[in-house]
Structures are given as C-alpha cells and as structure tokens.
C-alpha positions as CSV (number, residue, x, y, z in Angstrom):
1,X,-17.5,9.0,1.1
2,X,-16.3,11.8,-0.6
3,X,-13.5,11.6,-2.5
4,X,-11.7,14.0,-4.8
5,X,-9.3,13.0,-7.6
6,X,-6.4,14.9,-8.8
7,X,-3.7,15.3,-11.6
8,X,-1.5,13.2,-9.3
9,X,-4.2,10.4,-9.4
10,X,-4.1,10.8,-5.3
11,X,-7.8,10.0,-3.7
12,X,-8.2,12.1,-0.5
13,X,-11.2,10.9,2.1
14,X,-13.5,13.0,3.7
15,X,-11.4,13.7,6.3
16,X,-8.0,14.9,4.6
17,X,-10.7,16.8,2.5
18,X,-12.1,18.5,6.2
19,X,-8.5,19.2,8.1
20,X,-7.3,21.0,3.9
21,X,-11.1,23.2,4.7
22,X,-9.8,23.8,8.3
23,X,-6.5,24.6,7.4
24,X,-7.3,27.3,4.3
25,X,-9.9,28.9,6.6
26,X,-7.0,29.2,10.1
27,X,-5.1,30.7,8.0
28,X,-7.3,33.2,6.0
29,X,-8.6,34.2,9.5
30,X,-4.7,34.8,10.4
31,X,-4.7,36.6,7.0
32,X,-7.6,38.4,7.4
33,X,-5.9,39.7,11.3
34,X,-2.5,40.7,10.6
35,X,-4.4,43.3,7.1
36,X,-7.1,44.9,10.0
37,X,-3.8,45.3,12.2
38,X,-2.2,46.6,10.2
39,X,-5.0,48.9,8.2
40,X,-4.9,49.9,12.0
41,X,-1.9,50.9,12.8
42,X,-1.9,53.3,9.8
43,X,-5.1,54.6,11.0
44,X,-3.6,55.9,14.7
45,X,-0.4,56.6,12.3
46,X,-2.6,59.5,10.3
47,X,-4.2,60.8,13.0
C-alpha cells in the first residue's frame, strides 16, 4: 500500500491519493475549459 506522510503526521491511503489526484485533474480540466472559452470569446470579439 502506498502511504504519504505530511508535516501534520497524517498518512493517506492509496484510495485517498487517487481521489485527490482525480479532483485536481478535474479542477485543471475545468480551468483549461474556461480559459479556452475566454480565448474563443476574445477571438470572436476582435474579428
């Protein structure tokens, strides 16, 4: 089993780590999507 240790001495298991990575990936995808949409809007405005 994969364990990580932090400064506050909490160990997380593999399931928690995978969920955390999944959450981060989801956030990044949403950020990217909003940035792409914003760029697309700017391109439309500047035609």
